[in-house]
C-alpha positions as CSV (number, residue, x, y, z in Angstrom):
1,M,0.0,0.0,0.0
2,C,1.1,3.5,-0.8
3,G,4.0,4.2,-3.1
4,I,7.2,6.2,-2.8
5,V,9.5,7.4,-5.6
6,G,12.5,9.7,-5.6
7,Y,15.0,10.9,-8.2
8,V,18.2,12.9,-8.1
9,G,20.4,13.2,-11.2
10,N,20.9,15.3,-14.4
11,K,17.4,15.1,-15.8
12,Q,14.1,16.9,-15.1
13,A,12.8,15.1,-12.0
14,A,9.0,15.6,-12.2
15,P,8.3,13.5,-15.3
16,I,10.4,10.7,-13.9
17,L,8.6,10.9,-10.6
18,L,5.2,10.7,-12.3
19,E,6.4,7.8,-14.5
20,G,7.5,5.9,-11.4
21,L,4.3,6.6,-9.5
22,A,2.3,5.3,-12.5
23,K,4.2,2.0,-12.2
24,L,3.1,1.8,-8.5
25,E,-0.6,2.4,-9.1
26,Y,-1.3,-1.3,-8.5
27,R,-0.3,-0.8,-4.8
28,G,-3.6,1.1,-4.2
29,Y,-4.0,4.8,-3.4
30,D,-6.5,7.7,-3.0
31,S,-4.3,10.8,-3.6
32,A,-0.9,11.7,-4.9
33,G,1.7,14.4,-4.8
34,I,5.3,15.3,-5.7
35,A,7.9,17.8,-4.4
36,V,10.7,19.0,-6.7
37,R,13.7,21.3,-6.0
38,D,15.5,23.3,-8.6
39,G,19.0,23.9,-7.3
40,D,19.0,25.7,-4.0
41,K,15.5,27.1,-4.5
42,E,12.5,26.3,-2.3
43,A,10.8,23.0,-2.9
44,E,7.7,23.2,-5.0
45,V,4.9,20.9,-3.9
46,V,1.9,19.7,-5.9
47,K,-0.8,17.4,-4.5
48,T,-4.1,16.2,-5.8
49,I,-6.9,13.8,-4.7
50,G,-7.9,10.9,-6.8
51,R,-6.1,9.3,-9.7
52,L,-2.6,10.0,-10.8
53,K,-3.8,11.6,-14.0
54,N,-5.1,14.5,-12.0
55,L,-1.6,15.2,-10.8
56,A,-0.2,14.8,-14.3
57,E,-2.7,17.3,-15.6
58,K,-2.0,19.8,-12.8
59,T,1.8,19.7,-13.7
60,D,1.6,19.3,-17.5
61,N,2.9,15.8,-17.1
62,G,5.7,17.2,-14.9
63,K,7.0,19.7,-17.4
64,A,5.7,22.6,-15.3
65,L,8.1,21.8,-12.5
66,A,11.8,22.6,-12.9
67,G,14.5,20.8,-11.0
68,T,16.5,17.6,-11.0
69,C,15.8,16.4,-7.4
70,G,12.4,15.3,-6.1
71,I,10.2,12.9,-4.2
72,G,6.7,11.6,-4.9
73,H,4.0,9.6,-3.2
74,T,0.7,7.8,-3.8
75,R,-1.3,7.7,-0.5
76,W,-3.6,5.0,0.9
77,A,-5.4,6.7,3.8
78,T,-4.6,5.5,7.3
79,H,-4.7,8.6,9.6
80,G,-7.0,11.1,8.1
81,E,-9.5,10.9,5.3
82,P,-8.5,11.0,1.6
83,S,-8.0,14.7,0.9
84,Q,-5.6,17.1,-0.8
85,T,-4.5,18.4,2.6
86,N,-3.7,14.9,3.9
87,A,-1.9,13.9,0.7
88,H,1.9,13.7,0.7
89,P,4.4,15.3,0.5
90,H,4.2,17.0,3.9
91,V,6.3,19.9,5.2
92,S,7.7,21.0,8.5
93,G,6.4,24.5,8.2
94,N,2.9,25.7,9.0
95,C,1.7,25.2,5.4
96,T,-2.0,24.9,4.7
97,G,-1.5,21.8,2.5
98,S,-3.5,23.5,-0.2
99,G,-2.0,21.4,-3.0
100,S,0.6,23.4,-4.9
101,G,3.2,26.1,-4.8
102,K,6.7,26.8,-3.4
103,V,6.9,26.1,0.4
104,E,9.3,27.8,2.8
105,S,10.1,24.7,5.0
106,L,13.3,23.3,6.3
107,V,12.1,19.7,5.6
108,V,9.8,18.2,3.0
109,G,9.0,14.5,3.0
110,V,7.0,11.4,2.1
111,H,6.3,8.3,4.2
112,N,4.9,4.8,3.8
113,G,3.9,2.9,6.9
114,I,2.3,3.9,10.2
115,V,3.5,5.8,13.3
116,E,1.8,4.1,16.2
117,N,2.8,6.7,18.8
118,Y,2.0,9.7,16.6
119,Q,-0.4,11.3,19.1
120,E,2.3,11.3,21.8
121,L,4.8,12.8,19.4
122,K,2.3,15.3,18.1
123,A,1.6,16.5,21.7
124,K,5.4,16.9,22.1
125,M,5.7,19.0,19.0
126,E,2.7,21.2,19.9
127,R,4.4,21.9,23.3
128,H,7.4,23.2,21.3
129,G,5.3,25.5,19.2
130,Y,4.6,23.4,16.1
131,Q,1.2,23.8,14.4
132,F,-0.4,21.0,12.3
133,Y,-2.4,21.4,9.1
134,S,-3.3,17.8,8.4
135,Q,-4.7,14.7,10.2
136,T,-1.8,12.5,9.2
137,D,0.9,10.7,11.2
138,T,3.3,11.6,8.4
139,E,3.2,15.3,9.2
140,V,4.2,14.5,12.8
141,L,7.1,12.5,11.5
142,I,8.4,15.3,9.2
143,K,8.1,17.9,12.0
144,L,9.9,15.6,14.4
145,V,12.8,15.5,11.9
146,D,12.8,19.3,11.7
147,Y,12.8,19.5,15.6
148,Y,15.8,17.3,16.1
149,Y,17.7,19.0,13.2
150,K,17.3,22.4,14.7
151,K,17.6,21.4,18.4
152,Y,20.9,19.6,18.1
153,K,22.3,21.5,15.1
154,V,23.2,18.2,13.5
155,G,23.3,16.9,9.9
156,P,20.4,15.2,8.2
157,I,21.5,11.6,9.0
158,D,21.9,12.4,12.7
159,A,18.5,14.1,12.7
160,L,16.9,11.1,11.1
161,A,18.6,8.7,13.5
162,K,17.3,10.7,16.5
163,T,13.8,10.7,15.0
164,I,13.5,7.1,14.2
165,V,14.5,5.8,17.6
166,R,11.5,7.8,19.0
167,V,9.1,6.3,16.5
168,R,7.1,3.1,17.1
169,G,5.6,1.5,14.0
170,S,6.9,1.1,10.4
171,Y,8.2,3.5,7.9
172,A,9.9,4.1,4.6
173,L,10.8,7.8,4.9
174,A,12.3,10.1,2.2
175,V,13.0,13.7,3.0
176,M,14.7,16.7,1.4
177,F,16.4,19.4,3.5
178,K,16.4,23.1,2.5
179,D,20.1,23.3,3.5
180,H,21.1,20.4,1.4
181,P,20.1,20.9,-2.2
182,G,20.5,18.0,-4.7
183,K,20.2,15.4,-2.0
184,I,17.5,13.0,-0.7
185,F,17.8,11.4,2.7
186,V,16.0,8.1,3.5
187,A,15.3,5.8,6.4
188,R,13.6,2.5,6.6
189,K,11.9,0.1,9.2
190,D,9.6,-2.7,8.1
191,S,8.4,-1.0,5.0
192,P,9.7,-1.8,1.5
193,M,12.3,0.5,-0.1
194,I,14.8,0.0,-2.9
195,I,17.4,2.3,-4.4
196,G,18.5,2.1,-8.0
197,K,21.7,3.6,-9.4
198,T,23.4,4.6,-12.6
199,D,26.6,6.6,-13.1
200,K,24.8,9.9,-12.9
201,E,21.4,9.2,-11.4
202,V,19.9,7.6,-8.3
203,F,16.3,6.4,-8.1
204,L,14.2,5.6,-5.0
205,A,11.1,3.4,-5.0
206,S,8.8,1.2,-2.9
207,D,9.0,-1.6,-5.5
208,V,11.0,-2.7,-8.5
209,P,8.5,-1.9,-11.3
210,A,8.8,1.9,-10.6
211,I,12.5,2.0,-11.7
212,L,12.9,-1.1,-13.9
213,D,13.0,0.8,-17.2
214,R,15.6,3.2,-15.8
215,T,18.0,0.8,-14.1
216,R,18.3,-2.8,-13.0
217,Q,21.1,-2.1,-10.5
218,V,19.7,-1.7,-7.1
219,Y,20.5,-1.6,-3.4
220,Y,18.3,-3.0,-0.7
221,I,18.4,-0.7,2.4
222,G,18.2,-2.7,5.6
223,N,16.0,-2.4,8.6
224,L,16.8,0.7,10.8
225,E,19.2,1.9,8.2
226,M,19.5,5.3,6.5
227,A,21.0,6.6,3.3
228,E,22.1,9.8,1.6
229,L,21.2,10.0,-2.1
230,S,22.9,12.4,-4.6
231,A,23.4,12.3,-8.3
232,G,25.1,8.9,-9.1
233,D,26.0,8.2,-5.5
234,V,24.5,6.5,-2.4
235,V,26.0,6.3,1.1
236,F,24.4,4.1,3.7
237,Y,24.5,4.5,7.5
238,N,23.4,2.6,10.6
239,L,21.8,4.2,13.6
240,D,25.2,5.1,15.1
241,G,25.9,7.2,12.0
242,D,28.6,4.8,10.8
243,V,28.9,4.1,7.1
244,V,27.5,0.7,5.9
245,K,29.0,-0.9,2.8
246,K,26.5,-2.6,0.4
247,E,26.7,-4.5,-2.9
248,L,24.6,-3.7,-5.9
249,T,22.1,-6.3,-6.9
250,T,21.0,-6.9,-10.5
251,I,17.2,-7.3,-11.0
252,E,16.6,-10.2,-13.5
253,W,13.2,-9.1,-14.6
254,D,13.1,-7.1,-17.8
255,A,11.0,-3.9,-18.1
256,E,8.5,-5.6,-20.5
257,A,7.5,-8.0,-17.7
258,A,5.9,-5.1,-15.9
259,E,3.8,-4.0,-18.9
260,K,0.5,-5.2,-20.2
261,G,1.9,-6.8,-23.3
262,G,-1.3,-6.2,-25.4
263,Y,-3.8,-7.5,-22.8
264,E,-6.6,-5.2,-21.6
265,H,-5.6,-5.7,-18.0
266,F,-2.6,-6.9,-16.0
267,M,-4.8,-9.5,-14.4
268,M,-5.6,-11.2,-17.6
269,K,-1.9,-11.0,-18.7
270,E,-0.8,-12.6,-15.4
271,I,-3.4,-15.4,-15.7
272,H,-2.0,-16.3,-19.1
273,E,1.6,-16.2,-17.8
274,Q,0.9,-19.0,-15.4
275,P,2.0,-21.9,-17.6
276,K,5.4,-20.2,-18.1
277,V,6.1,-19.0,-14.5
278,V,4.9,-22.2,-12.9
279,M,7.3,-24.1,-15.1
280,D,10.1,-21.6,-14.4
281,T,9.5,-22.1,-10.6
282,L,9.3,-25.9,-11.1
283,R,12.6,-26.1,-13.1
284,K,14.4,-24.0,-10.4
285,Y,14.0,-26.9,-7.9
286,I,13.8,-30.0,-10.1
287,K,17.2,-31.1,-11.3
288,G,18.6,-34.0,-13.4
289,D,18.2,-35.5,-16.9
290,E,14.8,-36.2,-18.3
291,G,13.3,-39.3,-16.7
292,S,15.6,-39.1,-13.7
293,E,14.7,-35.8,-12.2
294,T,14.7,-35.2,-8.5
295,V,13.6,-32.3,-6.2
296,D,16.8,-30.4,-5.3
297,F,16.8,-27.9,-2.4
298,S,20.5,-27.1,-2.5
299,D,19.8,-23.6,-3.7
300,I,17.7,-23.1,-0.5
301,G,20.3,-24.6,1.8
302,L,18.0,-27.2,3.2
303,S,19.7,-30.5,3.5
304,D,18.0,-33.9,3.6
305,E,19.2,-34.3,7.2
306,E,17.6,-31.1,8.3
307,L,14.3,-32.0,6.6
308,K,14.2,-35.2,8.5
309,K,14.5,-33.4,11.8
310,F,11.3,-31.3,11.7
311,S,8.6,-32.8,13.8
312,S,5.8,-30.5,12.7
313,I,5.2,-27.6,10.4
314,Y,3.5,-24.2,11.0
315,I,2.4,-22.2,8.0
316,A,1.7,-18.5,8.6
317,A,0.3,-16.2,5.8
318,C,-2.3,-13.7,4.8
319,G,-5.0,-13.6,2.1
320,S,-4.3,-15.8,-0.9
321,A,-1.1,-17.0,0.6
322,W,-3.1,-18.3,3.5
323,H,-5.2,-20.2,1.0
324,V,-2.0,-21.7,-0.4
325,G,-1.2,-22.8,3.1
326,M,-4.6,-24.4,3.6
327,Q,-4.2,-26.5,0.5
328,A,-0.6,-27.3,1.3
329,Q,-1.8,-28.6,4.7
330,Y,-3.7,-31.4,3.1
331,V,-1.0,-32.3,0.6
332,I,2.0,-32.3,3.1
333,E,0.2,-34.2,5.8
334,E,-1.0,-36.9,3.3
335,L,2.4,-37.3,1.6
336,T,4.7,-37.0,4.6
337,D,2.8,-37.8,7.8
338,V,4.1,-34.5,9.3
339,P,1.4,-32.6,11.2
340,V,0.8,-29.2,9.7
341,R,-1.0,-26.2,11.3
342,V,-2.0,-23.3,9.2
343,E,-2.6,-19.9,10.7
344,L,-3.4,-16.4,9.6
345,A,-0.2,-14.5,10.3
346,S,-2.2,-11.8,12.0
347,E,-3.5,-14.4,14.5
348,F,-0.3,-16.5,14.7
349,R,1.8,-13.6,15.9
350,Y,-0.5,-13.0,18.8
351,R,-1.0,-16.6,20.0
352,K,0.2,-17.4,23.4
353,S,0.4,-21.2,22.9
354,K,3.8,-22.8,23.2
355,L,5.4,-23.6,19.8
356,D,7.2,-26.8,19.0
357,K,10.9,-26.0,19.1
358,N,11.6,-28.7,16.5
359,A,9.1,-27.4,14.0
360,L,9.6,-25.6,10.7
361,V,7.7,-22.3,10.3
362,I,6.8,-21.5,6.7
363,I,6.0,-17.9,5.9
364,I,4.3,-17.3,2.5
365,S,4.2,-13.8,1.0
366,Q,4.3,-12.5,-2.6
367,S,5.9,-9.2,-1.7
368,G,8.0,-10.4,1.2
369,E,7.0,-7.3,3.1
370,T,3.5,-8.2,4.5
371,A,3.5,-6.7,7.9
372,D,1.8,-9.5,9.8
373,S,3.8,-12.2,8.0
374,L,7.1,-10.4,8.8
375,A,6.1,-10.1,12.4
376,A,5.2,-13.9,12.5
377,L,8.6,-14.7,11.1
378,R,10.4,-12.6,13.7
379,M,8.3,-14.2,16.5
380,A,9.3,-17.7,15.3
381,K,13.0,-16.7,15.1
382,D,12.9,-15.2,18.6
383,A,11.6,-18.5,19.8
384,G,14.5,-20.3,18.2
385,I,12.5,-22.1,15.5
386,K,13.7,-22.5,12.0
387,T,11.9,-20.5,9.3
388,L,11.4,-21.0,5.6
389,A,10.2,-18.1,3.4
390,I,8.2,-18.7,0.1
391,V,8.4,-15.3,-1.5
392,N,8.4,-13.7,-5.0
393,V,10.5,-10.5,-4.4
394,V,14.3,-11.0,-4.2
395,G,15.9,-9.1,-1.4
396,S,12.6,-8.4,0.4
397,S,12.5,-8.3,4.2
398,I,11.1,-11.8,4.7
399,A,13.5,-13.3,2.2
400,R,16.5,-11.7,3.9
401,E,15.4,-12.6,7.5
402,A,14.3,-16.2,7.1
403,D,16.7,-19.0,7.7
404,Y,15.9,-20.5,4.3
405,C,14.2,-18.9,1.3
406,M,12.4,-20.6,-1.5
407,Y,11.8,-18.1,-4.3
408,T,8.9,-18.2,-6.7
409,L,9.7,-17.1,-10.3
410,A,6.5,-15.4,-11.0
411,G,8.1,-12.1,-12.0
412,P,6.5,-8.8,-11.3
413,E,2.8,-9.2,-10.4
414,I,1.0,-5.8,-10.9
415,S,-2.7,-6.6,-10.5
416,V,-3.9,-6.3,-6.9
417,A,-5.6,-9.7,-7.2
418,T,-2.9,-12.3,-7.2
419,T,-3.0,-15.1,-9.8
420,K,0.4,-16.2,-11.0
421,A,2.2,-15.7,-7.7
422,Y,-0.5,-17.8,-6.0
423,S,0.1,-20.7,-8.5
424,C,3.9,-20.5,-8.1
425,Q,3.5,-20.6,-4.3
426,L,1.3,-23.7,-4.6
427,M,4.0,-25.3,-6.8
428,C,6.6,-24.6,-4.1
429,T,4.5,-26.3,-1.5
430,Y,4.0,-29.3,-3.8
431,L,7.7,-29.6,-4.3
432,L,8.3,-29.3,-0.5
433,A,5.7,-32.1,0.1
434,V,7.4,-34.4,-2.5
435,K,10.9,-33.7,-1.1
436,L,9.8,-34.2,2.5
437,G,8.0,-37.4,1.6
438,T,11.0,-38.7,-0.2
439,V,13.7,-38.0,2.5
440,R,11.4,-39.2,5.3
441,G,10.5,-42.4,3.4
442,T,6.7,-41.9,3.4
443,I,6.6,-42.0,-0.4
444,D,8.6,-44.4,-2.6
445,N,7.3,-43.3,-6.0
446,A,8.7,-39.7,-6.1
447,K,9.2,-40.0,-9.8
448,T,5.5,-40.5,-10.4
449,Y,4.8,-37.3,-8.5
450,I,7.5,-35.4,-10.2
451,D,6.2,-36.4,-13.6
452,E,2.8,-35.2,-12.5
453,L,4.2,-31.8,-11.5
454,I,6.1,-31.4,-14.8
455,A,2.9,-32.0,-16.7
456,I,1.0,-29.3,-14.8
457,P,2.0,-26.2,-16.9
458,A,0.6,-27.8,-20.1
459,K,-2.6,-28.6,-18.3
460,I,-2.9,-25.0,-17.1
461,Q,-2.5,-23.9,-20.7
462,S,-5.2,-26.3,-21.9
463,T,-7.6,-24.9,-19.3
464,L,-6.9,-21.4,-20.5
465,E,-7.8,-22.3,-24.0
466,N,-11.4,-23.0,-22.9
467,K,-12.0,-19.6,-21.4
468,E,-14.8,-18.5,-23.7
469,R,-17.4,-20.7,-21.8
470,I,-16.4,-19.0,-18.6
471,Q,-16.8,-15.6,-20.3
472,W,-20.3,-16.5,-21.4
473,F,-21.3,-17.7,-18.0
474,A,-19.9,-14.6,-16.3
475,A,-22.0,-12.3,-18.5
476,K,-25.1,-14.4,-17.4
477,Y,-24.4,-13.9,-13.7
478,A,-23.0,-10.4,-13.7
479,A,-26.0,-9.1,-11.7
480,A,-25.6,-11.7,-8.9
481,H,-25.8,-10.5,-5.3
482,D,-24.6,-13.6,-3.5
483,I,-22.4,-16.5,-4.5
484,F,-21.5,-19.5,-2.4
485,F,-18.5,-21.8,-3.0
486,I,-18.5,-25.3,-1.3
487,G,-16.1,-28.1,-1.2
488,R,-14.4,-30.6,1.1
489,G,-10.7,-31.1,1.8
490,I,-8.5,-29.7,-0.9
491,D,-11.7,-28.6,-2.7
492,Y,-12.6,-26.4,0.3
493,A,-9.1,-24.8,0.0
494,I,-9.7,-24.2,-3.7
495,C,-13.1,-22.6,-2.9
496,L,-11.5,-20.2,-0.4
497,E,-9.3,-18.7,-3.1
498,G,-12.0,-18.8,-5.8
499,S,-14.4,-16.9,-3.5
500,L,-11.7,-14.3,-2.7
501,K,-11.0,-13.7,-6.4
502,M,-14.8,-13.2,-6.8
503,K,-15.4,-10.7,-4.1
504,E,-12.2,-8.6,-4.4
505,I,-12.6,-7.6,-8.0
506,S,-16.3,-8.0,-8.8
507,Y,-17.6,-6.7,-5.4
508,I,-20.2,-9.5,-5.3
509,H,-20.8,-10.9,-1.9
510,S,-19.1,-14.3,-2.0
511,E,-18.3,-16.9,0.7
512,A,-16.6,-20.2,0.7
513,Y,-17.8,-23.0,3.1
514,A,-16.8,-26.5,3.9
515,A,-19.6,-28.4,2.3
516,G,-20.4,-30.4,5.4
517,E,-21.1,-27.2,7.3
518,L,-24.0,-26.1,5.0
519,K,-26.7,-27.5,7.2
520,H,-25.2,-25.8,10.2
521,G,-26.7,-22.4,9.2
522,T,-25.5,-21.4,5.8
523,I,-28.2,-23.2,3.8
524,S,-30.8,-20.8,5.2
525,L,-29.3,-18.1,2.9
526,I,-30.1,-20.1,-0.3
527,E,-32.8,-18.5,-2.4
528,N,-34.1,-18.9,-5.9
529,N,-31.2,-18.4,-8.5
530,T,-28.5,-18.1,-5.8
531,L,-25.3,-19.3,-7.5
532,V,-23.6,-22.2,-5.7
533,I,-20.3,-23.3,-7.1
534,G,-19.1,-26.7,-6.0
535,S,-15.5,-27.9,-6.4
536,L,-15.6,-31.7,-7.1
537,T,-12.0,-32.9,-7.7
538,Q,-11.5,-35.4,-4.9
539,S,-12.7,-38.9,-5.6
540,D,-13.5,-39.9,-2.0
541,L,-15.4,-36.7,-1.4
542,Y,-17.2,-36.3,-4.7
543,E,-20.5,-37.9,-3.8
544,K,-20.8,-36.2,-0.5
545,T,-20.2,-32.7,-1.9
546,L,-22.5,-33.3,-4.9
547,S,-25.2,-34.3,-2.4
548,N,-24.7,-31.0,-0.6
549,M,-25.1,-29.2,-3.9
550,M,-28.3,-31.0,-4.6
551,E,-29.7,-29.9,-1.3
552,C,-29.0,-26.3,-2.4
553,K,-30.6,-27.0,-5.8
554,S,-33.8,-28.3,-4.2
555,R,-34.1,-24.9,-2.5
556,G,-33.8,-23.0,-5.8
557,A,-30.0,-22.6,-6.2
558,Y,-28.3,-22.5,-9.6
559,L,-25.4,-24.9,-9.6
560,M,-22.0,-24.7,-11.2
561,G,-19.8,-27.8,-10.8
562,L,-16.0,-27.8,-11.2
563,T,-14.4,-31.2,-11.8
564,T,-11.9,-33.1,-13.9
565,F,-12.2,-34.6,-17.3
566,G,-12.8,-38.3,-17.6
567,K,-13.8,-38.7,-13.9
568,Y,-17.4,-37.7,-13.5
569,D,-20.2,-36.5,-15.7
570,V,-21.9,-33.8,-13.7
571,E,-24.1,-32.3,-16.3
572,D,-27.1,-34.4,-15.2
573,S,-26.8,-32.8,-11.7
574,V,-25.7,-29.3,-12.1
575,N,-26.8,-26.4,-14.3
576,F,-23.3,-25.5,-15.7
577,A,-20.3,-27.8,-15.6
578,V,-16.6,-26.8,-16.0
579,Y,-14.0,-29.4,-16.5
580,V,-10.2,-29.2,-16.1
581,P,-7.6,-31.8,-17.2
582,K,-7.1,-34.7,-14.9
583,V,-4.3,-34.2,-12.5
584,D,-3.1,-36.2,-9.5
585,E,-5.7,-35.2,-6.9
586,H,-3.0,-33.9,-4.5
587,F,-2.1,-31.2,-7.1
588,V,-5.3,-30.5,-8.8
589,G,-5.9,-27.2,-7.1
590,I,-3.3,-25.4,-9.2
591,V,-5.3,-26.2,-12.3
592,A,-8.8,-26.0,-10.8
593,I,-8.2,-22.4,-9.7
594,I,-7.8,-21.2,-13.3
595,P,-11.6,-21.2,-14.2
596,L,-12.3,-19.4,-10.9
597,Q,-9.7,-16.8,-11.6
598,L,-11.3,-16.3,-15.1
599,L,-14.8,-16.2,-13.6
600,G,-13.9,-13.4,-11.2
601,Y,-12.1,-11.5,-14.0
602,Y,-15.0,-11.7,-16.5
603,L,-17.6,-10.8,-13.9
604,S,-15.6,-7.7,-13.0
605,V,-15.2,-6.8,-16.7
606,S,-18.9,-7.3,-17.3
607,K,-19.7,-4.9,-14.5
608,G,-17.3,-2.3,-16.0
609,L,-15.0,-2.3,-12.8
610,D,-11.4,-1.5,-12.4
611,V,-10.0,-5.0,-12.5
612,D,-6.4,-4.3,-11.6
613,K,-7.1,-1.7,-8.9
614,P,-10.2,-2.8,-6.9
615,R,-11.5,-0.2,-4.5
616,N,-10.1,-0.1,-0.9
617,L,-7.5,-2.7,-1.6
618,A,-3.7,-2.6,-1.8
619,K,-1.2,-5.0,-3.4
620,S,1.2,-5.1,-0.4
621,V,-0.2,-4.8,3.1
622,T,2.7,-3.3,5.0
623,V,0.8,-2.0,8.0
624,E,-1.5,-3.9,10.4
């Protein structure tokens, strides 16, 4: 959520800032603003409410603002309603926040995250004569920097250090000081921030896509670290003010990977990328000649001996990643006999129960910056428990802090509703299950499972080729008010993700239920033409789930059945049937989710909604 950009170099900053913010629109926002300095002149701040195009129009696409040093921000409201006054950048002076013009302030800054003790800090500032024009915690943070800079007569880095030790919460902070033209100063704690570099320019951003077409050479600033950015140069500092040496990292994604590539929406592009990225992820961890492949975790650093030692597994995640965990629970337990407990990271981190010291804690996160998941990881490490991260973003906080890291090769995922990252995460859990089962001796036919996994990308592609039927059905049900998904076991986990895709982009009320729970209350909600979608991919549960669906049909429901080719003929029982290629039933979820992703997409399109940027949602949830 929110997006930060910054630029200092030899080119006009404002157009570059706007370009970077446009690449971060997927993160979710309600207002935007930029601040640019032209040499040693006062910073010029422009802020608008609503879409980024309003800011572009107000600045003539940035051409109206002179200067080669600047910062920008897209805001997702936390403290204070969405408004021009509450939009970033904020200043240390008693500005009205009216939205544009040169400002006479010592400090101008932008901030992602949340200052939990902002009321205490604001009261302190007011006692020292500071006045506040906004409702935001960010203005408090900027004025606190101003206060320490003046009080102790120190440099920007020391002022930032004194500030951040007083702040509770999370932040990615970028500020410009009136006394230091041509420089941007940054600090970070628990919020994503990367710094890109060329010979004559430095770029700042919350995420890789913002700078990918400018440079692929980046630094990852660590937790509780600061940096001074000037044209072509970056110097890092720790809290003591000592210089910290860092190595540049090369981003492997190309710029085209973050573009739509001819598709109307990023979501549809990313749905169609799944055969490739799932295979890329698969091939990263399957080694050997054709016919003799094995699952190889040497890149992760997990040896067979270590895998044998784990007595149980905890999986902590949020949103779609939690749904991956729910499905993985069934697969891992069945193939390995290792008990698995799946927890929402936001609940796991606050549990008081004693954790198994010999367990493995798996944290799943696309961004690697999800606040609750990061906190759950740190809690596990504090307890002395080994941790494994399954993440998509190289160098992210969770990736760096986990004991072991299993990267998904999904590439940049721009649409807020995850599709390809979800599928790659599932593939990682399947690989983990097969590897665990092999080294622990609970499966003796690993090759059969590996062959099944290798065949999955082609089966995803085959499913995508039948999307027209889903499009027709979505148009038929675009006016639906309530949709229920039901299934048992792995099918229930599939339904959880299918329901989330439905509600988050189509705004249709949608719920997923374990089919056996229908008669414990939910069936009272069934009315004439209520759409009930049943997932029917598990042989031993098929008849029971179908019976539950028929109970709904007898009460007026319209039934959609999702199952595999060659197994069952459900047309006689349901009103609309969707088939996917036959897959080993442990792994069928990665294929069965495709029609449900498409259904959510086409329903959103039919209703004329913003598919890639659904209301009130953000791609990366970096605050609680």
